[in-house]
C-alpha positions, 0 to 999 in steps of 0.5 A, a space after each residue: 500500500 502507499 505509505 501513509 502517516 500513522 494518523 492517516 491510517 484507517 484503523 478498525 479497533 476490536 475489543 470488549 473489556 476494560 483492558 482494551 479501553 486505555 489503548 482505544 482512548 490513546 489512539 483517539 486522543 492522539 489523533 489517530 483515525 479510528 474509523 470503527 469499533 467492533 465489539 460483542 453484542 449487548 447482553 442482559 446481565 445481573 439480577 434484573 437482566 438489564 441489557 449491558 453494553 461492553 466497556 469498549 462500546 461505552 468508550 466508543 460513544 464517549 470518544 465520539 466514534 460513530 461506527 460500532 459493529 456488534 456482530 453475533 457471528 464474525 463470518 456473517 456476510 453482512 459483517 464481512 461486507 461492512 468491514 470491506 466498506 470501511 477499507 481498513 488499513 490496519 486492524 487492532 485486537 485487544 481482548 476480543 474473540 478469535 477472528 476468522 481469516 477473512 477479517 484479520 487478512 483484510 487490512 492492508 497492513 494486517 491485524 495485530 493483537 495486544 497480548 498480556 504476556 511475553 510471547 511465546 510464553 503464556 499463549 492462551 486466554 489467561 496469561 496474567 493469572 497463569 504467570 502469577 500462579 506459576 510463580 513468575 517474577 517477570 511478565 509483560 505485553 506483546 504486540 504481534 500480527 495475527 496468523 492462522 495459529 492462536 498467539 503464534 504470529 510474528 512479534 512487533 514489540 514487547 514491554 517487560 514488567 516485574 511481578 512483585 511479591 504482593 501483586 495479585 491478578 488484579 494489580 498486575 492486570 491494572 499495570 499491564 492495562 496502563 502500559 498497553 497504550 504505549 506499545 500499541 501506539 509505537 506498533 502503529 507508528 512503526 507499521 505505518 512508516 514501514 519501520 517494523 520488522 516483525 519477528 517470527 516466534 521461533 521455539 526450539 522446544 515447545 515443551 519449555 513453554 508455559 501455556 495459559 489456558 482458560 481457567 475453570 472452576 476446578 482449576 481454582 480449588 486449593 490443594 492444601 497438601 501442596 507447598 505453601 509458596 505454591 498455594 500463595 501463588 495460586 491464591 494471588 493468581 486468581 484474586 480477585 477473580 475468579 478467586 481460589 476456593 476451598 471446601 469447608 468441613 465442620 466436625 467432618 461434615 460438609 459446611 459449604 465453600 469459601 473463596 480466599 483472596 489474600 493470604 500469607 505463608 509461614 514456613 516451618 512444618 505444620 506441627 504434625 497437623 493434617 493438611 487442611 486443619 485450622 489453627 486460630 485464636 478465634 479473634 485475629 488469625 486463621 491459619 491452615 496447615 499445608 505440607 511445609 507450614 501454615 497459610 494465614 488467611 487475610 481475606 475470605 468470603 464464605 458462600 452466602 456471605 460478603 468478602 471480609 478481612 479475617 478479623 471481621 469474619 472471625 467475629 461471626 464464625 463460632 467454634 472455628 477450631 472445629 472446621 477444616 478445609 479440603 
């Protein structure tokens, strides 16, 4: 295509959640030509089943973007036709659905994705959660050109960030979300000027890579027989959503479930107690034995109750010593 200034490119932006909003805002505020936004259809949510718009749709309205497409099916002939009418030079995808080839190949410069990991590591739907769950100390974001394989396209650029010991999925999500616009704008500029040299993801041994598959409820269950540091990483990587959880028993009888949002680990044996047994003063602390020490819960939510700090929760939890977790 004829070389254009970055601001002249006809950009179609595709995304849904809050994570994509700062990048869309940055493009518009810096004067880039976002000709359309593609997002998910409105859907009923909540107790009243009130129709909810996506974060990106609300942002598009606020930013004055007039064309918002919400296809049910991305291969629908009407949607494909609307995309062709837009004559896009570049597609940008952030936290959206898997695109069919007819869509990602349409823009003259291709379509790139912003992914919340340092590819090729953590390909998949849950890179932020999985990195923390695996005890990583560093992660980042990557822009890459879409191709026929999921998260395997040529890399345009990356930014690295440390994962702090007190980070959870929520705090890391926020940091990566704020870092996204810088890399998105840089990637657009370099592609427009012909200065980008996308690098193929060459991996000698795929077995060395950590995947980041979608997280299901069973993935969130805590194994109290594990090592304390692994359990803490599990809790951090799933907080605040979808949240690590455990089964609760009272005197050997099922007593519901609980989600754990924040905890700390003290190493040093478990006093000979069974893993999952509870130690507590009944007022300020609640510890759960694991294989190599004790997990002290700081914030928890028992099913049917609200999320509470542990000292508040213990005010209403009688006979805490009769409970155990499995």
